[in-house]
C-alpha positions in Angstrom: 27.0 -6.8 -75.9 25.4 -5.1 -72.9 24.5 -6.9 -69.7 21.2 -5.8 -68.2 21.0 -6.2 -64.4 17.6 -6.6 -62.7 16.7 -5.5 -59.3 14.8 -7.6 -56.8 13.0 -6.5 -53.7 12.0 -8.4 -50.6 9.6 -6.7 -48.3 8.4 -7.8 -44.9 5.4 -5.9 -43.6 3.4 -6.0 -40.4 1.1 -3.6 -38.7 -1.2 -3.3 -35.8 -3.8 -1.0 -34.4 -2.5 1.5 -31.8 -4.5 3.5 -29.3 -3.8 7.1 -28.3 -2.3 7.7 -25.9 0.0 4.7 -26.4 -0.7 3.4 -22.9 -3.8 2.8 -20.9 -3.3 2.9 -17.1 -0.5 5.1 -15.6 2.2 7.4 -16.9 5.1 8.6 -14.6 7.0 11.7 -15.5 10.6 12.2 -14.4 11.5 15.7 -13.0 13.6 16.5 -16.1 11.6 14.8 -18.9 11.8 16.9 -22.1 8.0 17.2 -22.6 7.2 18.3 -19.1 4.0 17.9 -17.1 2.2 20.8 -18.9 3.2 19.5 -22.4 2.0 16.0 -21.6 -1.2 17.3 -20.0 -2.0 19.5 -23.1 -1.5 16.6 -25.5 -3.7 14.4 -23.4 -6.5 17.0 -23.5 -6.3 16.9 -27.3 -6.0 13.1 -27.6 -8.2 11.8 -24.8 -9.9 14.7 -23.0 -11.0 14.2 -19.4 -9.7 10.6 -19.2 -6.7 11.0 -16.9 -6.1 12.8 -13.6 -2.6 14.2 -12.9 -1.0 14.3 -9.5 2.1 16.2 -8.4 4.6 14.0 -6.5 7.1 14.8 -3.8 10.0 12.6 -5.0 13.7 13.1 -6.0 13.2 11.7 -9.5 9.4 11.9 -10.2 7.5 15.1 -11.0 4.0 13.8 -11.6 1.8 10.8 -12.3 -1.1 10.6 -14.8 -3.7 8.0 -13.8 -6.6 6.8 -15.9 -9.9 7.6 -14.3 -11.0 4.0 -14.9 -8.3 2.9 -12.4 -9.2 5.6 -10.0 -12.8 4.4 -10.0 -11.7 1.1 -8.6 -8.9 2.1 -6.2 -8.0 5.2 -4.2 -5.3 7.4 -5.6 -3.3 7.4 -2.3 -3.2 3.6 -2.4 -2.0 3.6 -6.1 0.7 6.2 -5.4 1.9 4.3 -2.4 2.3 1.2 -4.5 4.1 3.2 -7.2 6.4 4.9 -4.7 7.4 1.5 -3.3 7.6 -0.6 -6.4 8.2 1.7 -9.4 9.7 5.1 -8.4 13.1 3.6 -7.4 13.6 2.6 -11.1 12.6 6.0 -12.6 15.2 8.3 -14.1 14.7 12.0 -13.9 14.7 12.5 -17.7 12.3 9.7 -18.7 8.6 9.0 -19.0 7.6 5.6 -17.7 4.5 3.7 -18.8 2.9 1.5 -16.1 0.4 -1.3 -16.9 -1.6 -1.5 -13.7 -3.8 -4.6 -13.9 -6.3 -4.5 -11.1 -8.6 -7.3 -9.9 -11.1 -7.0 -7.1 -12.0 -10.0 -5.0 -14.7 -10.5 -2.4 -14.4 -13.3 0.3 -18.1 -13.9 0.7 -21.2 -12.0 0.1 -24.2 -12.7 2.2 -27.7 -11.2 2.5 -31.0 -11.0 0.9 -30.7 -9.8 -2.7 
């Protein structure tokens, strides 16, 4: 008499939509990241042409910053980079690429005049 064994499977499945590139606001490249500024720039031009500006940075660990043009339309690049240098750059390793979600709200105190 032979015993026949049966196999059972259990599968858990989930999925979600992604956007390319897999971030929306700012990308910081370390000086020794494997892809390099030129490689990342070329891939952006294929995936999302003319959507990001790249800025070279004078910093011990950071080579460059890619900023979405939507953000640049609302805030000056120098102000953005100043904030990043103060709050984010100290945590960047030379060999990494860091994604920054930069949520920006603009407020007006009061608006007066004849509209």
